[in-house]
C-alpha positions in Angstrom: 86.0 115.8 108.0 88.6 113.1 107.4 87.3 110.5 104.4 89.7 107.8 104.1 91.6 106.3 100.8 91.6 102.3 102.5 93.0 99.4 100.9 91.6 96.1 101.4 92.7 92.7 102.9 94.4 90.4 102.0 94.5 87.0 102.7 98.4 87.0 101.8 98.8 88.5 104.9 97.1 85.4 107.1 97.5 81.7 105.4 95.4 79.6 105.8 94.8 76.9 108.2 95.4 73.9 106.4 98.7 74.6 104.1 99.6 71.4 101.5 102.1 69.9 104.6 99.7 70.0 107.3 97.7 68.5 105.0 101.1 65.8 104.6 100.5 65.3 107.8 97.1 64.8 108.8 96.8 62.0 105.6 100.2 60.1 107.4 98.3 60.0 110.4 94.8 58.2 108.8 97.5 56.0 106.7 98.8 54.8 110.2 95.6 53.3 111.1 95.4 49.3 110.1 90.7 49.4 109.2 89.1 51.9 106.8 86.9 53.9 108.5 83.1 54.6 107.3 80.8 56.2 108.6 80.8 58.2 112.1 83.2 58.8 113.8 85.6 60.9 116.3 89.7 61.3 115.5 92.3 62.6 117.5 95.3 63.7 115.5 99.3 63.4 117.1 99.8 67.1 116.6 96.3 67.9 119.2 94.2 68.1 116.9 90.3 66.6 116.9 87.8 66.2 113.9 84.5 64.5 114.6 82.2 63.9 111.6 81.8 62.0 108.3 83.7 59.3 106.8 83.9 57.3 103.4 87.4 54.8 102.5 88.8 56.6 105.0 88.5 59.6 104.2 87.3 62.8 105.4 83.8 63.5 103.9 80.4 64.7 104.2 79.4 66.9 107.4 82.4 67.4 109.7 83.9 69.5 113.1 88.1 70.0 112.6 89.3 71.8 116.0 92.8 72.2 115.8 95.5 72.4 118.1 96.0 76.3 117.9 91.8 76.9 118.3 91.2 77.2 115.0 87.7 75.3 114.5 86.2 74.3 110.9 82.4 73.2 110.6 81.0 72.2 107.5 81.5 69.6 104.0 84.0 67.8 103.6 84.8 65.6 100.2 88.2 63.7 99.8 90.0 64.9 102.7 89.7 68.3 101.9 87.6 71.3 102.9 84.8 70.9 100.3 81.4 73.0 99.7 79.9 74.9 102.0 81.6 75.4 105.9 82.5 78.8 108.4 86.0 78.6 109.4 87.3 80.5 113.2 90.4 81.7 112.9 92.5 81.9 115.7 92.9 85.3 115.4 89.0 86.5 115.5 88.4 86.3 112.2 85.7 84.3 110.7 84.5 83.3 107.3 81.4 81.5 106.6 80.8 80.1 102.6 81.9 77.8 99.3 85.4 75.8 99.5 86.9 74.1 96.6 90.1 71.7 98.1 91.1 73.5 100.9 91.0 76.8 99.4 88.1 79.0 100.0 85.5 79.5 96.4 82.2 81.4 95.2 80.5 83.3 97.3 81.4 83.6 101.1 81.9 86.6 103.7 84.8 87.3 106.2 84.0 89.4 109.7 87.5 90.7 111.3 87.5 90.9 114.3 87.4 95.3 114.4 84.3 94.4 112.7 85.3 94.8 108.5 83.3 92.7 106.9 83.9 91.3 102.9 80.9 89.7 101.2 81.4 88.9 97.9 82.9 86.4 95.6 86.1 84.6 96.3 89.0 82.6 94.2 91.9 80.9 95.4 91.3 81.6 99.4 91.7 85.3 98.0 88.5 87.9 97.0 88.4 87.7 93.6 85.1 88.9 91.7 82.6 91.0 93.0 82.1 92.3 96.1 81.1 94.8 99.0 83.5 95.4 102.1 82.0 97.1 104.7 84.4 98.8 107.3 83.6 99.8 110.9 83.9 103.5 110.8 80.9 102.8 107.6 82.6 103.3 104.8 81.0 100.7 101.9 83.2 99.5 98.4 80.9 97.4 96.2 82.9 96.3 93.3 85.3 94.6 92.0 88.6 92.5 93.3 91.7 90.7 91.5 93.4 88.9 94.0 92.2 90.2 97.0 92.6 94.1 96.3 90.3 96.5 94.7 89.9 96.2 91.1 87.9 97.5 88.0 84.4 98.9 88.4 83.5 100.1 91.9 81.9 103.0 94.2 83.4 103.4 97.9 80.7 105.7 99.6 81.3 107.8 103.5 78.9 107.8 106.1 78.5 111.6 105.4 77.5 110.6 101.7 80.4 111.3 99.5 81.1 108.8 96.8 83.8 108.0 94.5 82.6 106.3 91.3 85.8 105.8 89.4 88.2 102.5 87.9 90.1 100.8 90.5 93.8 99.5 90.3 95.5 97.4 92.9 93.4 98.8 95.4 93.3 102.3 94.3 91.1 104.7 92.6 92.5 105.9 89.3 91.6 109.0 90.2 93.0 108.0 94.0 91.2 111.1 95.4 87.5 111.9 96.7 85.1 112.3 93.6 83.7 115.1 95.6 80.7 115.9 95.1 79.9 113.2 92.4 80.6 114.3 88.6 76.8 115.6 87.0 76.6 114.1 84.1 77.1 110.2 84.8 80.5 111.0 84.2 83.6 109.1 85.8 86.8 109.7 87.7 89.3 109.5 85.6 92.0 111.7 87.2 93.0 113.9 89.7 90.6 116.6 90.4 88.7 115.7 87.1 86.0 114.0 85.4 85.5 112.1 81.9 81.8 113.2 80.8 79.0 111.2 78.9 79.5 111.1 74.7 75.8 112.9 75.0 77.2 116.3 76.8 78.1 118.9 75.2 78.1 121.5 78.1 81.7 123.1 79.8 83.9 120.0 80.8 83.0 118.7 84.0 84.8 119.3 86.7 85.1 117.3 90.3 87.7 118.8 93.1 89.2 117.3 95.9 88.0 118.4 99.3 91.0 119.8 101.3 91.3 120.4 105.5 92.3 123.7 106.4 92.4 124.8 109.5 92.5 128.5 111.3 96.1 129.6 111.7 96.0 130.7 115.3 96.2 127.8 117.7 95.2 127.4 120.8 97.3 126.3 123.5 96.4 123.0 125.2 98.8 121.9 127.6 101.8 123.5 128.8 102.9 127.6 127.2 104.2 129.0 131.0 108.1 128.3 129.8 109.6 125.5 130.3 109.3 123.8 134.0 108.5 120.8 135.4 105.1 122.2 137.4 101.9 120.6 136.4 101.2 123.1 134.1 104.8 123.5 132.0 106.3 121.2 129.5 110.3 120.9 128.8 110.9 120.2 125.4 107.4 117.9 124.7 108.0 115.5 121.8 105.8 111.9 120.9 102.5 112.5 122.0 99.0 110.6 121.3 95.6 112.0 121.6 93.2 109.6 122.6 88.6 108.9 122.2 88.4 111.8 124.8 91.0 114.3 123.2 93.0 113.4 126.5 96.5 114.4 125.2 99.4 112.3 126.1 102.2 113.8 126.0 106.1 112.9 126.3 107.8 115.0 128.6 111.3 115.0 127.0 113.4 116.7 129.6 111.0 116.4 132.3 111.4 112.4 131.9 108.0 111.5 131.9 105.0 110.9 130.6 101.8 113.7 131.3 98.2 112.8 130.7 96.2 116.4 130.0 92.7 115.9 129.4 90.1 117.7 127.5 90.8 121.7 128.5 92.5 120.7 132.5 94.7 123.1 132.8 97.8 121.4 134.2 98.4 117.9 133.7 98.4 114.9 135.3 102.2 112.5 135.7 100.9 108.6 134.6 104.4 107.5 133.7 108.6 108.6 135.0 108.5 111.8 136.8 110.8 110.4 139.5 113.9 111.6 138.6 116.0 111.4 136.0 117.2 106.6 136.1 117.4 103.7 134.9 115.2 102.5 137.9 111.9 100.7 136.1 109.6 103.7 137.3 111.9 106.2 136.2 113.0 107.4 132.2 115.6 108.9 130.6 114.2 111.0 127.9 110.9 109.6 126.1 110.6 110.4 123.6 107.2 109.2 121.9 103.9 107.3 123.8 101.5 104.9 122.5 98.4 103.9 123.9 97.7 100.1 123.5 93.8 100.4 123.8 92.9 96.9 124.3 94.7 96.9 127.7 94.6 100.7 128.1 98.1 100.0 128.9 100.7 102.9 128.4 104.2 101.9 125.8 107.2 104.6 126.2 110.0 105.4 123.7 112.2 105.3 126.8 115.2 106.7 123.8 117.5 107.4 127.1 117.3 104.0 128.7 117.4 102.1 125.4 114.4 100.0 125.6 110.2 100.5 125.1 108.6 99.9 128.3 105.7 99.4 129.4 102.9 101.3 132.0 100.5 99.2 133.2 98.2 100.9 136.6 101.9 102.1 138.1 102.9 98.7 136.7 106.3 98.5 134.4 107.0 95.7 132.2 110.1 96.3 130.0 109.1 95.0 126.3 112.4 95.6 124.1 116.1 96.0 125.5 118.9 97.8 123.8 117.4 99.3 120.7 118.1 103.2 120.8 114.1 103.6 120.3 112.9 107.4 118.5 109.4 106.3 117.0 106.4 104.0 118.3 103.2 102.9 115.9 100.8 99.7 116.8 98.4 98.8 113.1 95.4 97.7 113.9 96.6 93.7 114.3 98.2 94.5 117.6 102.0 95.1 116.0 104.2 97.0 117.5 106.8 99.1 115.3 109.7 100.4 116.8 112.2 103.1 114.9 115.7 102.5 115.8 118.1 105.6 115.6 121.5 103.6 115.7 120.4 101.1 113.8 118.7 103.0 111.1 115.4 100.7 110.9 111.8 99.9 111.7 111.3 96.2 113.2 107.8 95.4 113.9 106.7 92.4 116.5 104.0 90.4 117.5 102.0 92.7 120.9 103.0 90.3 123.6 106.3 88.4 122.4 109.3 90.2 122.8 111.9 87.2 123.3 113.2 88.2 119.9 115.1 90.5 117.3 111.4 91.6 115.8 110.7 91.8 111.7 112.8 94.8 109.5 110.4 96.1 107.7 112.1 99.7 106.5 116.2 100.5 106.3 118.3 97.6 107.9 120.7 98.4 105.4 122.8 100.2 107.0 123.2 104.4 106.8 122.2 106.0 103.8 120.1 107.9 100.7 119.3 104.9 98.5 115.8 104.1 98.6 116.8 100.6 100.8 118.7 103.0 103.6 117.2 105.1 106.0 118.9 107.9 108.3 118.1 108.6 111.7 114.4 107.3 111.5 112.4 109.1 113.6 108.6 109.6 114.4 106.6 106.0 111.9 102.9 106.0 111.1 101.0 103.0 110.1 98.0 102.9 107.4 95.7 100.2 107.1 97.6 98.1 105.3 100.6 98.0 106.9 102.8 100.2 105.3 105.9 101.9 106.6 106.1 105.5 106.6 109.2 107.3 108.0 110.4 110.9 109.3 114.0 109.8 107.3 115.6 112.5 109.6 118.9 112.8 107.9 118.1 112.4 104.3 115.4 115.1 104.6 112.3 113.4 103.2 109.0 110.9 104.6 109.7 107.3 103.4 106.9 104.5 102.3 107.7 101.0 102.6 105.0 98.2 101.8 104.3 95.7 103.5 107.5 92.1 102.7 108.9 96.0 100.1 112.5 95.5 99.7 112.7 99.4 99.4 110.9 102.4 100.1 109.3 105.1 98.0 109.7 109.1 98.7 106.6 110.5 99.6 107.5 113.9 101.2 110.4 115.9 100.4 113.6 113.8 99.3 115.9 116.6 97.2 118.3 117.9 99.8 117.2 120.6 102.8 115.8 123.5 102.1 112.6 125.6 102.9 111.1 124.2 99.3 107.7 123.6 98.8 109.4 120.4 97.7 111.7 120.0 100.3 112.1 119.4 103.8 114.2 119.8 107.0 114.9 117.3 109.5 111.1 116.1 109.2 109.4 114.7 112.7 106.2 113.7 113.5 104.8 112.0 110.1 100.5 111.5 110.0 98.8 109.7 107.1 95.1 111.0 106.9 92.0 108.6 105.5 92.6 110.1 101.6 96.5 109.0 101.8 97.7 112.4 102.4 100.8 112.5 104.3 100.8 115.5 107.2 104.3 116.0 108.3 105.8 118.1 110.5 109.0 120.3 109.3 111.0 121.1 112.4 113.9 122.4 111.0 110.9 125.1 109.0 109.0 125.5 111.7 105.5 124.8 109.2 103.2 121.4 109.3 103.5 120.3 106.0 100.7 118.2 103.5 102.0 115.8 100.2 100.0 113.9 98.7 101.7 110.5 96.8 103.2 111.5 93.5 103.4 115.1 93.7 106.6 116.9 93.4 105.9 119.2 95.7 103.8 120.0 99.4 101.6 122.6 100.7 102.0 124.2 104.8 99.4 123.7 106.3 100.4 126.1 109.5 103.2 128.0 110.7 106.2 128.2 107.9 106.7 132.3 108.0 109.8 132.0 110.8 110.3 130.5 114.3 108.4 132.2 116.8 105.9 132.6 120.3 103.0 133.6 118.3 99.9 131.3 118.0 100.8 131.5 114.5 104.1 130.1 115.1 106.1 127.1 115.6 110.2 127.0 117.7 110.6 123.4 115.9 107.4 121.5 115.3 108.4 117.6 116.9 105.5 115.6 116.4 101.3 115.8 115.2 98.3 114.8 115.6 94.7 114.5 115.0 91.5 114.1 116.9 88.1 112.2 115.7 86.9 116.2 114.6 89.7 116.3 112.4 91.7 118.9 115.2 94.9 119.2 114.1 97.4 119.2 117.6 101.5 119.8 117.5 104.1 119.4 119.8 106.0 122.8 119.5 109.2 121.1 120.9 111.0 125.2 122.4 108.6 126.8 122.5 107.7 124.1 125.4 103.3 123.5 124.5 101.3 122.0 123.1 98.7 123.5 119.7 95.8 122.5 118.2 94.5 124.3 115.2 91.3 124.0 114.6 89.0 122.4 111.6 87.1 125.5 109.3 84.2 123.1 108.5 
């Protein structure tokens, strides 16, 4: 069972429609009118915005509707030419806020609905979640408690669909214990640290303990794709690299040396070529050593890191479009807002692009300070993962570590490895695939050590999940695990690079 440690939404990520400059521009437009407006009326602004509603002494007052040039619409109360009182703002990106306003800022009680169906109902101050409120996540998790500047803070309870709860104090969007209290602390205790509870003052019995629920997997895998030696037949793979698992347990495989993307349906005996497969080359219907693939769930297209051609290319219904050129792309990721992230092996950086807007250089979100081992540097970044609050996890291959770069950070944090090349539990050897589960636990394909590691952020060493004995071709062994992924049931999939196969490790319930 996956249980998420989710960071909340913050209004810092999205500016309100009317910032001070826009407001000043609108006021200038009003001053151009020689006659004061009173009563009700419609005004068309030079930027294409339209206001219809009440006026007092040439200022918007009472009820009114403002439709901006970029498609955002506010309907509600106005006073002194500003949003004041109650009203609804429909954002261009699909968010909707209904609630209180004070001088253009969200204040008081209000409800925000995000496009992915996350819903916050609670207190606001200065356009941020602040006070008491409830966040209902699309995956049915619910947090009720305190908020400070858009983040969970103070006493609060996070609950999961199957009944698990964490009653804890929260700081900066994280429980102080940073753990799931499972089961809840007995005798009215509170979760105050990893695996621990503080008992009530009246309790005289043994110290109450709470245990983290760590998932475990069967140690012998099922081969679900390939495994018939390397080759180019439909039941074969040749150095499988990045993988993607969809909700139907279909596996999308970057079949590196076959220069193709293969779709392998659940329980199928062979795959289907859905991109490339026309020989190694640089035509738009060809690929050259693709390293990663993701599926855009919005339009059902696939996006490919076409490493040998130094490009990111999109395939949709056998039609191709080059999205980004001149990039030594290695890993791909997409966040819940539709932003695309690409690691550049040569420039030692990760960049972010807004979906559909690729005629620019993107934004650096990790690295970009030349090759090195400092906290603001990377050395041959490989696979990447982006979590719910847009933190970027990077497999920093040549530094033998995994780095976490929070949104807008100037440097990263070492969350796995970072103690040099080696096979000890506090070390990694050329880490590749990285996935962060809903508890915030980091899973790493430890390529050189032929094992999958699990690392809890802040811990000095990790633990072996599967593999780790030695390289080999048995179902409990790897020969260069390249990438990993989970399906919705929590089963673990691994691209076994030199064994030319995809293995599935079933979760132990």
